[in-house]
C-alpha positions as CSV (number, residue, x, y, z in Angstrom):
1,M,10.0,1.0,10.2
2,Q,13.2,2.2,8.6
3,K,13.6,5.5,6.9
4,P,13.8,4.0,3.3
5,Q,10.4,2.2,3.8
6,K,8.8,5.4,5.1
7,E,10.1,7.4,2.3
8,F,8.8,4.8,-0.1
9,L,5.3,5.1,1.5
10,L,5.3,8.9,1.2
11,N,6.4,8.7,-2.5
12,Q,3.6,6.2,-3.2
13,L,1.2,8.5,-1.4
14,N,2.2,11.4,-3.7
15,T,1.2,9.3,-6.7
16,L,-2.3,9.0,-5.2
17,S,-2.5,12.8,-5.1
18,E,-1.5,13.0,-8.8
19,N,-4.1,10.4,-9.6
20,H,-6.8,12.5,-7.9
21,E,-6.1,15.2,-10.5
22,V,-6.6,12.6,-13.2
23,I,-9.9,11.4,-11.7
24,C,-11.3,14.9,-11.6
25,D,-10.1,15.9,-15.0
26,T,-11.4,12.7,-16.7
27,L,-14.8,13.0,-15.0
28,A,-15.0,16.6,-16.1
29,E,-14.3,15.5,-19.7
30,E,-16.8,12.7,-19.3
31,D,-14.1,10.1,-19.9
32,L,-15.8,7.8,-17.4
33,E,-13.9,4.7,-18.3
34,K,-10.5,6.3,-17.5
35,G,-11.9,7.9,-14.4
36,L,-13.3,4.6,-13.1
37,N,-10.0,2.8,-13.9
38,T,-8.0,5.4,-12.0
39,L,-10.3,5.0,-9.0
40,V,-9.6,1.3,-9.0
41,S,-5.9,1.9,-9.4
42,C,-5.9,4.2,-6.3
43,Q,-7.8,1.7,-4.3
44,E,-5.3,-1.1,-5.2
45,K,-2.4,1.1,-4.3
46,A,-4.0,2.1,-1.0
47,I,-4.5,-1.6,-0.1
48,A,-0.9,-2.3,-1.0
49,L,0.3,0.5,1.2
50,G,-1.8,-0.9,4.1
51,E,-0.2,-4.3,3.7
52,V,3.3,-2.8,3.9
53,I,2.4,-0.8,7.0
54,E,0.8,-3.8,8.7
55,K,3.9,-5.8,8.0
56,F,6.2,-3.3,9.8
57,E,3.9,-1.6,12.3
58,G,1.1,-4.1,13.0
59,E,-2.5,-4.0,12.2
60,G,-3.3,-1.5,15.0
61,C,-1.4,1.4,13.3
62,P,-3.8,4.3,12.8
63,S,-2.6,4.8,9.2
64,I,-4.3,1.6,8.3
65,K,-7.7,2.9,9.4
66,K,-7.1,6.1,7.4
67,L,-6.4,4.0,4.3
68,E,-9.5,1.9,4.9
69,N,-11.7,5.1,5.1
70,Y,-10.0,6.3,1.9
71,C,-10.9,3.0,0.1
72,E,-14.5,3.4,1.2
73,L,-14.6,6.9,-0.3
74,L,-13.2,5.6,-3.6
75,Y,-15.8,2.9,-3.6
76,D,-18.6,5.3,-3.0
77,I,-17.4,7.6,-5.8
78,H,-17.0,4.6,-8.2
79,V,-20.6,3.4,-7.4
80,A,-22.1,6.8,-7.9
81,V,-20.3,7.4,-11.3
82,S,-21.1,3.8,-12.5
83,N,-24.8,4.4,-11.7
84,G,-24.8,7.4,-14.0
85,N,-25.2,10.0,-11.3
86,S,-23.8,13.4,-12.3
87,P,-20.7,13.8,-10.0
88,D,-20.2,17.0,-8.1
89,L,-16.5,17.5,-9.0
90,D,-15.8,20.2,-6.4
91,E,-17.2,17.9,-3.7
92,I,-15.2,14.9,-5.0
93,K,-12.0,16.9,-5.2
94,G,-12.5,18.2,-1.7
95,K,-13.2,14.8,-0.2
96,L,-10.2,13.2,-2.0
97,S,-7.9,16.1,-0.9
98,S,-9.1,15.9,2.7
99,A,-8.6,12.1,2.7
100,Y,-5.1,12.5,1.3
101,E,-4.1,15.0,3.9
102,D,-5.4,12.8,6.7
103,I,-3.4,9.9,5.4
104,K,-0.3,12.0,5.0
105,V,-0.5,13.4,8.5
106,S,-0.9,9.9,9.9
107,F,2.0,8.6,7.9
108,E,4.2,11.4,9.3
109,N,3.1,11.2,12.9
110,D,2.0,7.6,13.5
111,I,4.7,5.7,11.6
112,K,7.8,6.0,13.7
113,V,11.2,5.7,11.9
114,K,13.4,3.2,13.7
115,K,17.0,2.6,12.8
116,E,18.1,-0.9,12.1
117,A,21.3,-2.7,13.2
118,V,22.3,-6.1,11.9
119,F,24.8,-8.4,13.7
120,L,26.5,-11.1,11.6
121,P,28.3,-13.6,13.8
122,Y,29.3,-16.9,12.2
123,K,30.6,-19.2,15.0
124,A,28.3,-19.4,18.0
125,S,31.4,-19.6,20.3
126,M,32.4,-16.1,19.1
127,W,29.1,-14.5,19.8
128,D,30.5,-12.9,22.9
129,A,32.4,-10.5,20.6
130,L,29.1,-8.8,19.8
131,E,26.7,-9.8,22.6
132,T,27.0,-6.7,24.8
133,I,26.7,-4.3,21.8
134,W,23.6,-6.2,20.6
135,K,21.9,-6.0,24.0
136,K,22.3,-2.2,24.1
137,Y,20.7,-1.9,20.7
138,D,18.0,-4.5,21.5
139,A,17.0,-2.4,24.6
140,D,16.9,0.9,22.7
141,P,13.3,1.7,21.5
142,E,14.7,3.7,18.6
143,W,16.5,0.7,17.1
144,D,15.6,-2.7,15.7
145,A,18.4,-5.1,16.2
146,Y,18.7,-8.3,14.2
147,V,21.1,-11.2,14.9
148,I,21.7,-13.1,11.6
149,P,24.2,-16.0,11.9
150,I,25.9,-16.5,8.6
151,P,27.1,-19.7,7.0
152,Y,30.8,-20.4,6.7
153,F,33.0,-23.1,5.1
154,E,35.8,-25.2,6.4
155,L,38.7,-25.4,4.0
156,N,41.0,-28.4,3.1
157,P,44.8,-28.2,2.8
158,E,44.5,-27.0,-0.8
159,G,42.3,-24.0,0.3
160,Q,39.2,-25.5,-1.2
161,V,35.8,-25.8,0.5
162,S,35.4,-29.1,2.3
163,K,32.4,-28.5,4.5
164,R,29.6,-26.0,4.8
165,V,28.6,-25.1,8.4
166,Y,25.7,-23.1,9.8
167,E,25.4,-22.6,13.6
168,G,22.2,-20.7,13.9
169,A,20.7,-23.3,16.2
170,S,23.6,-23.0,18.7
171,F,23.1,-19.5,19.9
172,P,21.8,-18.7,23.4
173,K,18.0,-19.1,23.8
174,D,17.5,-15.4,24.7
175,V,19.0,-14.4,21.3
176,P,16.2,-14.2,18.6
177,V,18.0,-15.5,15.5
178,V,16.9,-14.4,12.0
179,S,17.7,-16.6,9.0
180,F,20.1,-15.1,6.6
181,K,17.8,-16.3,3.8
182,E,14.9,-14.1,5.1
183,Y,16.7,-10.8,5.4
184,D,16.8,-8.6,2.2
185,F,19.9,-6.5,2.6
186,A,19.3,-4.5,-0.6
187,A,15.7,-3.7,0.2
188,R,16.2,-2.9,3.9
189,R,19.7,-1.3,3.7
190,P,20.4,-1.4,7.5
191,D,21.8,1.7,9.2
192,E,24.6,-0.4,10.7
193,I,26.1,-3.8,10.1
194,Y,28.4,-5.5,12.7
195,I,30.8,-8.2,11.7
196,I,33.5,-10.2,13.5
197,N,35.1,-11.9,10.5
198,P,37.7,-9.6,8.8
199,Y,39.3,-12.0,6.3
200,D,37.0,-12.1,3.2
201,D,38.8,-14.6,0.9
202,R,42.0,-14.6,2.9
203,G,41.1,-17.3,5.4
204,F,43.3,-20.4,5.7
205,V,41.0,-22.6,7.8
206,T,37.5,-21.1,7.2
207,T,35.8,-18.6,5.1
208,V,32.3,-17.1,5.3
209,D,29.9,-17.1,2.4
210,P,31.2,-14.6,-0.2
211,F,28.0,-12.6,0.0
212,F,29.2,-11.6,3.5
213,Y,32.6,-10.5,2.5
214,T,33.2,-6.9,3.5
215,T,33.8,-5.9,-0.1
216,N,30.1,-6.8,-0.7
217,L,28.5,-5.8,2.6
218,K,29.7,-2.2,2.4
219,N,27.4,-1.8,-0.5
220,F,24.3,-2.3,1.7
221,T,25.0,0.2,4.5
222,D,26.6,3.5,5.3
223,C,28.1,2.1,8.5
224,L,29.9,-1.2,8.4
225,V,31.4,-1.9,11.8
226,Y,34.1,-4.5,12.5
227,V,34.6,-5.8,16.0
228,P,37.5,-8.3,16.4
229,Y,36.4,-11.7,17.8
230,F,39.7,-11.9,19.8
231,V,41.6,-9.9,22.4
232,L,45.4,-9.5,22.4
233,D,48.1,-8.5,24.8
234,E,48.3,-4.8,25.1
235,P,50.7,-3.3,22.5
236,V,54.0,-1.6,23.0
237,L,54.5,0.6,20.0
238,N,58.3,0.4,20.1
239,N,58.3,-3.4,20.3
240,L,59.1,-4.2,16.7
241,S,58.3,-7.9,17.0
242,Y,54.9,-7.3,18.5
243,M,54.0,-4.6,15.9
244,E,55.1,-6.9,13.1
245,N,52.9,-9.7,14.3
246,L,50.0,-7.3,14.8
247,K,50.0,-6.4,11.1
248,G,48.4,-9.8,10.5
249,F,45.4,-8.7,12.5
250,V,45.3,-5.1,11.1
251,L,46.0,-5.2,7.3
252,L,42.8,-7.1,6.5
253,P,39.7,-6.3,4.4
254,G,37.5,-6.1,7.5
255,V,39.6,-3.2,8.8
256,T,40.2,-1.3,5.6
257,N,36.6,-1.7,4.2
258,S,34.8,-0.9,7.4
259,N,33.5,2.6,8.3
260,K,34.2,1.9,12.0
261,V,36.5,-0.5,13.8
262,I,36.1,-1.1,17.6
263,V,39.3,-2.3,19.3
264,Q,40.0,-3.3,22.9
265,S,41.8,-0.1,24.2
266,E,43.2,3.2,23.3
267,K,46.7,1.7,23.2
268,M,45.4,-0.8,20.6
269,R,43.8,2.0,18.7
270,E,47.2,3.8,18.5
271,A,48.9,0.6,17.3
272,Y,46.2,0.0,14.6
273,I,46.6,3.6,13.3
274,K,50.4,3.4,13.3
275,I,50.3,0.2,11.2
276,L,47.7,1.6,8.8
277,V,49.5,4.9,8.3
278,D,52.8,3.0,7.7
279,K,51.0,1.0,5.0
280,F,48.9,3.7,3.3
281,G,50.9,6.8,4.0
282,E,50.8,9.8,6.3
283,K,47.9,11.4,4.3
284,S,45.7,8.6,5.4
285,K,46.2,9.3,9.1
286,E,43.1,11.4,9.5
287,I,40.9,8.7,7.9
288,W,42.1,6.0,10.3
289,E,41.8,8.3,13.3
290,K,38.1,8.8,12.5
291,R,37.5,5.1,11.9
292,I,39.3,3.3,14.7
293,F,37.8,3.5,18.2
294,G,39.4,2.2,21.3
295,T,36.2,1.9,23.3
296,G,36.8,-1.7,24.5
297,S,36.1,-5.3,23.6
298,P,32.6,-6.7,24.3
299,K,34.4,-9.9,25.3
300,I,36.0,-8.1,28.2
301,E,32.9,-6.2,29.1
302,K,30.9,-9.5,29.3
303,I,33.4,-11.4,31.4
304,L,33.8,-8.6,33.9
305,N,30.1,-8.7,34.6
306,A,29.7,-12.5,34.6
307,K,28.8,-14.5,37.7
308,I,28.7,-18.3,38.3
309,T,25.0,-18.1,38.9
310,D,24.5,-16.9,35.3
311,Y,25.4,-20.3,34.0
312,E,23.8,-23.7,34.0
313,I,26.4,-26.4,34.9
314,P,25.6,-29.7,33.1
315,E,24.9,-32.7,35.4
316,D,27.8,-34.7,34.0
317,W,30.2,-31.8,34.8
318,E,28.9,-31.6,38.4
319,K,29.7,-35.3,38.9
320,K,33.3,-34.7,38.0
321,I,33.6,-31.5,40.1
322,I,32.0,-32.7,43.4
323,K,34.1,-35.1,45.6
324,P,32.4,-38.0,47.3
325,D,32.3,-36.0,50.6
326,G,30.4,-33.3,48.9
327,T,33.2,-30.7,48.7
328,R,34.2,-29.1,45.4
329,K,37.5,-29.9,43.6
330,K,39.6,-27.2,42.1
331,I,38.8,-26.7,38.4
332,V,41.7,-26.0,36.0
333,L,40.9,-24.6,32.6
334,Y,43.2,-26.2,30.0
335,N,43.3,-24.3,26.8
336,T,45.1,-25.4,23.6
337,S,45.4,-22.7,21.0
338,L,45.8,-22.5,17.2
339,G,49.1,-20.6,17.2
340,A,50.9,-22.8,19.6
341,F,49.9,-25.9,17.8
342,L,50.9,-24.6,14.4
343,D,54.3,-23.3,15.7
344,N,55.3,-26.7,17.2
345,S,52.8,-29.2,15.9
346,E,54.5,-32.5,16.6
347,L,55.8,-31.4,20.0
348,M,52.3,-30.1,20.9
349,I,50.9,-33.6,20.3
350,K,53.3,-35.0,22.9
351,K,52.8,-32.1,25.2
352,I,49.0,-32.4,25.3
353,E,49.3,-36.2,26.0
354,R,51.7,-35.6,28.9
355,A,49.5,-32.8,30.4
356,L,46.4,-34.9,30.3
357,E,48.2,-37.8,32.0
358,I,49.4,-35.5,34.8
359,F,45.9,-34.2,35.4
360,K,44.5,-37.8,35.3
361,E,46.9,-38.7,38.1
362,N,45.5,-35.8,40.2
363,K,41.9,-36.3,39.3
364,D,40.8,-36.8,43.0
365,E,41.7,-33.2,43.8
366,I,41.5,-31.4,40.5
367,T,38.9,-31.4,37.7
368,L,40.4,-30.7,34.3
369,L,38.2,-28.6,32.0
370,W,39.8,-29.0,28.6
371,R,38.6,-26.4,26.1
372,P,40.5,-26.5,22.8
373,H,40.1,-23.6,20.4
374,P,36.8,-24.1,18.6
375,L,38.7,-24.2,15.2
376,L,41.5,-26.4,16.3
377,I,40.3,-29.6,14.6
378,S,39.5,-27.7,11.5
379,T,42.9,-26.0,11.6
380,I,44.7,-29.3,11.9
381,S,42.6,-30.8,9.1
382,S,43.5,-27.9,6.8
383,M,47.1,-27.1,7.8
384,R,48.5,-30.2,9.5
385,P,46.4,-33.0,8.1
386,E,49.1,-35.6,8.7
387,L,48.6,-35.1,12.5
388,L,44.8,-35.2,12.6
389,D,44.6,-39.0,13.5
390,D,47.2,-38.6,16.3
391,Y,45.3,-35.6,17.7
392,M,41.9,-37.3,17.5
393,K,43.2,-40.4,19.3
394,I,44.2,-38.1,22.2
395,V,40.7,-36.5,22.3
396,N,38.9,-39.8,22.1
397,K,41.1,-41.3,24.8
398,Y,40.4,-38.3,27.1
399,K,36.7,-38.7,26.5
400,A,36.8,-42.4,27.1
401,D,38.9,-42.1,30.4
402,D,36.1,-39.7,31.6
403,F,38.1,-38.1,34.4
404,G,37.7,-34.5,33.2
405,I,35.4,-32.3,31.2
406,Y,35.8,-31.8,27.4
407,D,34.1,-28.5,26.6
408,E,33.2,-28.0,22.9
409,S,30.2,-25.9,23.7
410,P,29.7,-22.4,22.2
411,D,29.9,-20.7,25.6
412,M,33.6,-19.9,26.4
413,D,32.7,-17.6,29.3
414,R,31.2,-20.4,31.3
415,A,34.6,-22.1,31.4
416,L,36.4,-19.0,32.5
417,V,33.9,-18.2,35.2
418,I,33.6,-21.6,36.9
419,S,37.3,-22.5,36.7
420,D,39.8,-21.7,39.5
421,A,43.0,-21.4,37.5
422,Y,44.2,-21.4,33.9
423,Y,46.8,-23.7,32.3
424,G,47.6,-23.7,28.6
425,D,48.8,-21.7,25.7
426,Q,49.2,-18.0,25.4
427,S,46.0,-16.8,23.7
428,S,43.1,-14.3,24.0
429,L,41.8,-16.4,26.9
430,V,44.8,-15.4,29.0
431,V,44.0,-11.7,28.4
432,L,40.4,-12.4,29.6
433,Y,41.6,-14.5,32.5
434,E,43.8,-11.6,33.7
435,K,40.8,-9.4,33.9
436,I,39.1,-11.7,36.5
437,N,42.2,-12.0,38.6
438,K,42.7,-15.8,38.7
439,P,46.0,-17.7,38.6
440,I,47.5,-18.3,35.2
441,M,50.3,-20.8,34.1
442,I,51.4,-20.8,30.5
443,Q,52.2,-24.2,28.9
444,N,55.7,-24.6,27.7
445,V,55.9,-27.1,24.9
446,F,59.7,-27.7,25.5
447,V,59.3,-28.7,29.2
């Protein structure tokens, strides 16, 4: 149970103590009707408290038994008074006081306060940005951790909502997903909320439901934590071009509205702080130094600990990977990114076509694992709609030729772990691939 719920129980318990005074005073004044009504009111409140405790702590909580004993005492007093027996007020007062103290001690000792952390991913393919953090909280007996996938919307070229998407069913089986409709943020007020979407209403391709904008979420917790869903090349502070590009990742609502921001390294922390101080002034430096933490990306932590045996390889993938003689082909991960496509869209269409043809020619020795960015089709639809048909023809032809793997699953790490080499655009996948020491070749659209 969280601290606010326990405080609520104790406050309600105090009202019972106040009602005990009313009971004794009204019975002394022979105002039996008011005394009996107050007894009933106390019993109803005790039952309600028991229901709250059972919801959070289970029916085996000792406090529930204390409340049941208390209700029996109230019933006995009610019957005695209703039958016209002259009440012994000192005895009643003593029994009510004793019962109250028993319940209070049980509330304080038997109802343990647990902190609550809420994790709000939106795309299942980006869950690795939070997964290792969630696992630590989930294993900690002092915390309750809730994974609540949130709905998001794809946007059309005019920036208007074109499609609502909810991916709650696509998360790993070992992740217990809670519906966003069932969690009352105002009532529960979690101790920490973790987010990966920093854009609020500034998204060009997608946007989350406005309830989950950071401007709103910060009202429901004292610790809103932003963890980027991407990793970047390590910064060089005196590289003006790099720092200018990094502003697009830093000067966002998710950074400025959060109480804590976790970035991939101490160098990245320095870069974030420099950009924020340049924007908001030298007086703000102390604020950002307390908010930005360079403790590392969960994406990197997960990939460093991943093994091939952790992943189930689909049967149709295996057929493309294993040669007729039973040996294994080399697997090349082909990644096409958002930035590269937007920078040279028409050239990228031709480049992807050529790349696929070359891998098709070498299919007997190499298995191509093409994994486009999960938002690539949505991005083309929103920002390069005139090229969507051309791109989809390439995708459909690749699927029909059936010589390689087309990976549109939520699990990016599987592709990194089972592949032998990387070919494709410069992206966060390259940063992760460097961590596992496998060959990398960057695609050049002009070659």
